[in-house]
N, C-alpha and C positions, 0 to 999 in steps of 0.2 A: 475345223477339219483342215488337214493339209491337202490342198487341191492339186499338189504336184507330187503324187506318191512315188516313192522309190520302190521298185519291185525287183525280183530275181526270177529267172526261169527255172523250171523244175530240172532241166537238163544241165544246168551249170554246176560246177563243183561247190561243195560246201565252203571251201576256202574263199570263193568269190562272195558268197553270202556273208561270211565273217568280215571281209573287207568292207562291204557295203554297210553292214550294221555299225562297224566302228567309225567309218568315214562320216556317216550321217547321224551318229549318236542316237540311234533308235534301238528299241529292245526287240522288235520283231518286224518282219517284212512280208508283204503278200507275195505268194509264189504264183506265177502265171504260166500258162501254156503258150504255144507259138502264136495264138490268136489274142493274147493278152487277157484271157479269161482266168478268173481266180480258180486255183486248184488246191491251195493250201496256204499255210503260214509257216515261216521258219523263224524261230526265236533264238535269242542268245542261249537259252537252256538247251535247245535242240542242237546247236552247234557244239557246245562244250561237252555234250553227252557222247559225241562221236569221236572215235579214235582215228578214223581215216577221213581226212578232209578232202581227199580227191573223189570221194563218193559223190553222186549227184544229189543236189538239194532235195529232189523228189524222194530220196530214200530217208531223209532225216526230218522232213517237214511234218507238221501236225495238220490234222484236218481242220477246216475252218469251223470254229465253234458257233459263230453267228456272223451274218452279213447285215449291213445296213445300206440304205439307199440315200441319195441326196435329200429326199423329202422326209426322211425319218425325223420325227420331232424329238425335242430334248427329253421329254418325259419317257418315251420309248427307249431312247438311247441310255438314259439313266437306268432303266430297268434291265436292259441287256448287260450293261457293264457291272451292275450290282449282282446279277445272278450267275455271271461267269467269272472265272478267275483271270480273264485276259485284261491286258492293260491298254490294248488298242484293237480296233476293228477295221477291216477293209470296207470301204464304201464302194459299191458297185452300181453300174447302170442296169438297164433292163436286159442287156446281153451278157451280164455277169463280167463285164470288163471293169477293172479297177480304175476308179476316177478319183479316189482319195483315201485317206486314212484318218480316222478320228480316234482320239486317245482320251484317257481319263483326264489328262491335264487340259485338253481342249474343253471338256465339260466343266472342269473347275473354273477355267477362265470365263466361260459363259455365265457361271453363277456369280462371278466376281464383279459383274456390272455394277456401277454405282446406281443408287436408287433414282437419282434425277434422270439419268440417261435411260434407265429401264422404264421409267414412267413415260418418257417420250416414245420409246419403242412399243410399249403396250398401247398407247393412244394411237399410234400409226397402225398397229395390227387391227385394232377395233375399227378404225376408219376404213381400212382395206376390206374388212369383213362386213362392212356396212351395218355396224351396230351403233345406232344413234343414242344420244342422251345418257351415255354412261360416263360417270366421273371415276377417275382413277387416282389412287394414291399408292405409294410404295414405301414400305419400311423393311429394311434388311432383306430385300428380295421378295418379300411377301406382298402380293398385289391385292389391294382392297377395291372392290367395285361397288359403287353406290349409284342410285338414280332409278329411273323408271324401268330399267332393264330387268330388275329383280322380279317384277310382277308379270313379265311376259316370258313364259317358259321357252318357246323356240328361240327368242332373242337372247335369253340368258344362256341357253346351250351354245349358241353361236359365239357369244362373248367368251364363255369359259374355254371353248375350243381354241379361239384365237389367242387368248391370253396364255393358256397352257403351252402353246406351241412357240411362244416368244422366248428366245434364248436368254437365260439369266433369271427367269421366274422360278422361285423356289416353291411357292404355293399361291393359291388364289382363294380369297375369302370374299364373301358378300357382306356389305355393311360397314 
């Protein structure tokens, strides 16, 4: 996630959004109101479809297809980006203020973790979730869990939740 999102206000001219899109080499921008709350998204397609670039961004923006929050896990993010045609999503806090933007390329980078590092990240996530005795191995982003955790349903559920939420995990397998 880009934790320093660039936004435009709905009352700015479309030409200002075009300059920001070009300057920051992004394909879309969150559109915010005067209180920095999300009200829409303006994309390159929205800009080039307009003939009058002095119109306000609010006239050209698209509605927000989906919002995510900082605590949204990779599995849910993957589902949202897969079922929508958008390339990036605004990340908002509880007050609907934009705190970041997450893109498909961010997700791809998360999946590109090398297996050794991912194994360490998963082990840390399991320790944080207080899941003892679980052995971890990773091959091509697929996490394999072995050990006594498989016989304890609540512990297994906690382990699976912790592992699935770890960035870079492609799938989880027992055994």
